C-alpha positions in Angstrom: -1.1 -2.2 -34.3 1.5 -2.0 -37.1 1.0 1.7 -37.9 -0.2 2.7 -34.4 1.7 5.6 -32.8 1.9 6.8 -29.3 3.1 10.0 -27.6 6.5 9.9 -25.8 6.4 8.4 -22.3 6.8 11.8 -20.7 4.0 13.3 -22.8 1.7 10.4 -22.1 2.3 10.4 -18.4 1.7 14.2 -18.1 -1.5 13.8 -20.1 -2.8 11.0 -17.9 -1.7 12.8 -14.7 -3.6 15.9 -15.8 -6.8 13.9 -16.5 -6.4 12.0 -13.2 -6.0 15.2 -11.2 -9.0 16.7 -12.9 -11.3 13.7 -12.4 -10.0 12.4 -9.0 -8.6 15.4 -7.2 -10.4 14.5 -4.0 -9.1 11.0 -3.8 -5.5 12.1 -4.6 -5.8 14.7 -1.8 -6.8 12.0 0.7 -3.6 10.0 -0.2 -1.4 13.0 0.0 -2.8 14.0 3.4 -2.1 10.5 4.7 1.5 10.5 3.4 2.1 13.8 5.0 0.9 12.3 8.3 3.7 9.8 8.0 6.2 12.6 7.4 5.0 14.4 10.5 5.5 11.1 12.4 9.0 10.6 11.1 9.9 14.2 12.1 8.7 13.4 15.6 10.7 10.1 15.6 13.9 11.9 14.5 13.8 13.9 17.8 13.8 10.7 20.0 17.2 9.7 21.5 18.6 6.7 23.3 19.0 3.1 22.5 16.2 1.2 20.8 15.2 -2.4 21.0 15.4 -5.0 18.2 11.6 -4.9 17.9 11.5 -1.2 17.5 14.3 -1.3 14.9 12.6 -4.0 12.9 9.3 -2.1 12.9 10.9 1.2 12.1 12.6 -0.2 9.1 9.4 -1.9 7.9 7.4 1.3 8.3 10.0 3.3 6.4 10.0 0.7 3.6 6.2 0.6 3.5 6.0 4.4 3.3 8.4 4.5 0.4 6.4 1.9 -1.4 3.1 3.8 -0.9 4.7 7.0 -1.9 5.9 5.5 -5.2 2.4 3.8 -5.6 0.8 7.3 -5.3 3.0 8.6 -8.1 2.1 5.6 -10.3 -1.6 6.0 -9.5 -1.6 9.5 -10.9 0.1 8.4 -14.1 -2.3 5.4 -14.7 0.2 2.6 -13.9 -2.3 0.7 -11.8 -0.8 -2.8 -12.0 2.6 -1.4 -10.9 1.0 0.6 -8.1 -0.7 -2.6 -6.9 2.6 -4.4 -6.7 4.0 -1.8 -4.4 0.8 -1.8 -2.2 1.1 -5.5 -2.0 4.6 -5.1 -0.7 3.4 -2.6 1.9 0.8 -5.1 3.1 3.6 -7.6 3.6 5.5 -5.1 5.7 2.4 -4.5 7.8 1.9 -8.2 8.5 5.6 -8.7 9.3 5.4 -5.7 11.7 2.6 -7.5 13.6 4.3 -10.9 13.5 7.6 -9.5 14.9 5.6 -8.8 18.1 4.8 -12.4 18.7 7.4 -14.4 16.8 11.1 -14.0 17.7 11.9 -16.2 14.8 10.5 -13.7 12.4 12.4 -10.9 13.9 15.7 -12.9 14.0 15.2 -13.8 10.3 14.4 -10.2 9.4 17.3 -8.5 11.2 20.0 -11.2 11.5 19.3 -13.6 8.7 18.7 -16.5 11.2 16.2 -18.5 9.2 14.4 -17.6 5.9 11.2 -15.6 5.7 8.8 -17.3 3.3 9.4 -20.9 4.5 7.7 -23.1 7.1 6.3 -21.0 10.0 7.7 -17.8 8.5 5.4 -17.5 5.5 2.9 -14.7 5.3 0.0 -17.2 5.6 1.4 -18.5 8.9 2.0 -15.0 10.2 -1.6 -14.2 9.5 -2.8 -17.3 11.3 -0.9 -16.4 14.4 -2.9 -13.2 14.7 -6.3 -14.9 14.5 -8.4 -17.1 12.2 -10.6 -14.1 11.2 -7.6 -12.0 10.4 -6.1 -14.8 8.3 -9.4 -15.2 6.4 -9.5 -11.5 5.5 -5.8 -11.4 4.8 -6.1 -14.3 2.4 -8.9 -12.6 0.5 -7.3 -9.2 0.2 -3.8 -10.4 -0.4 -5.1 -12.9 -3.0 -6.7 -10.2 -5.0 -3.5 -8.1 -4.9 -1.6 -11.1 -6.1 -3.9 -11.7 -9.0 -2.7 -8.4 -10.4 0.9 -8.5 -9.2 1.4 -11.9 -10.9 0.9 -12.8 -14.6 -2.6 -14.0 -14.3 -5.9 -13.3 -16.1 -6.9 -10.3 -14.1 -3.5 -8.7 -14.7 -3.9 -9.3 -18.4 -7.3 -7.5 -18.5 -5.7 -4.4 -17.0 -3.0 -4.4 -19.7 -5.5 -4.9 -22.6 -7.4 -1.8 -23.8 -10.5 -3.6 -25.0 -12.2 -0.4 -25.9 -9.6 0.6 -28.5 -8.4 -3.0 -29.2 -4.8 -2.3 -28.3 -2.6 -2.7 -25.2 -1.9 0.1 -22.9 1.7 1.2 -23.5 2.7 3.2 -20.4 -0.1 4.6 -18.2 -3.7 5.4 -19.1 -6.6 6.7 -17.1 -9.3 4.2 -16.2 -11.8 5.1 -13.6 -12.5 1.6 -12.3 -8.9 0.7 -12.1 -8.1 4.0 -10.4 -10.8 3.4 -7.7 -9.7 -0.1 -6.9 -6.1 0.9 -6.7 -6.8 4.1 -4.6 -8.9 2.0 -2.3 -6.1 -0.5 -1.6 -3.5 2.3 -1.3 -5.6 4.2 1.3 -6.5 1.0 3.2 -2.8 0.0 3.5 -1.7 3.5 4.4 -4.3 3.8 7.2 -3.4 0.4 8.6 0.3 1.1 8.8 -0.3 4.2 11.0 -0.8 1.7 13.8 3.0 1.2 13.9 4.0 4.8 13.6 1.8 5.3 16.7 3.6 2.5 18.6 7.0 3.8 17.6 6.3 7.3 18.8 5.8 6.3 22.4 5.1 9.4 24.5 4.8 11.6 21.4 2.1 9.3 20.0 -1.0 11.0 21.6 -0.3 14.4 20.0 0.5 12.9 16.6 -2.7 10.8 16.7 -4.7 13.9 17.5 -3.0 15.9 14.7 -3.6 13.2 12.0 -7.1 12.2 13.2 -9.0 14.2 10.6 -7.0 12.8 7.7 -7.2 9.2 8.9 -10.9 9.4 9.6 -11.7 10.9 6.2 -9.6 8.2 4.4 -11.2 5.5 6.5 -14.7 6.7 5.5 -13.7 6.5 1.8 -12.3 3.0 2.2 -15.4 1.8 3.9 -17.7 3.4 1.3 -15.8 1.8 -1.6 -15.7 -1.5 0.2 -19.4 -1.5 0.6 -20.1 -0.3 -3.0 -17.9 -3.0 -4.6 -18.4 -5.8 -2.1 -17.9 -9.1 -3.7 -16.0 -7.7 -6.7 -12.3 -7.7 -7.4 
């Protein structure tokens, strides 16, 4: 490693982005289509007037936060920063779960909006939130969130992604890796499809038209997620 040289960060990122777009243009287009669906939803939401409930406010803020995380993850995905993209996708998964729990737990909403209580403790942990939905949901949540955490935290799987075993050197900055891309893109699309549930709820009487408009993009993304899930079933 002593005499190894690398291009500048900007040069390296542009090179990886070029390769990614050439190799995975279809997948990137799926993500971009979904993110544009959110933008269409936000435009429709901006036309709504009147007072909103605490629940609507909480879910709106969580949806916006999730969208921003997924948008940044999309940028990182193109540049080969897979671990960093996974961290943001993991955050979006937390936002989704909190959106759902706000509907059944006033304590969660009070902690989120007013600081009355502390999220992450007692009955306000993500695990407890998932249990309140259903045992089956909790089981699936634990598996998926656990895999995301293996990469988000300094653990063995996270180290494998940093180590370039082929060239016997670490990845400095981003680098294109097909398997890492596929796994990250799968998680990004899965999370983005899931959160549309709350955009729909927030839109109220404008939801039906929005759902109709975005249906082709959501259905195509869902088919991709299901295909990758089936292909890599049982693997991280």
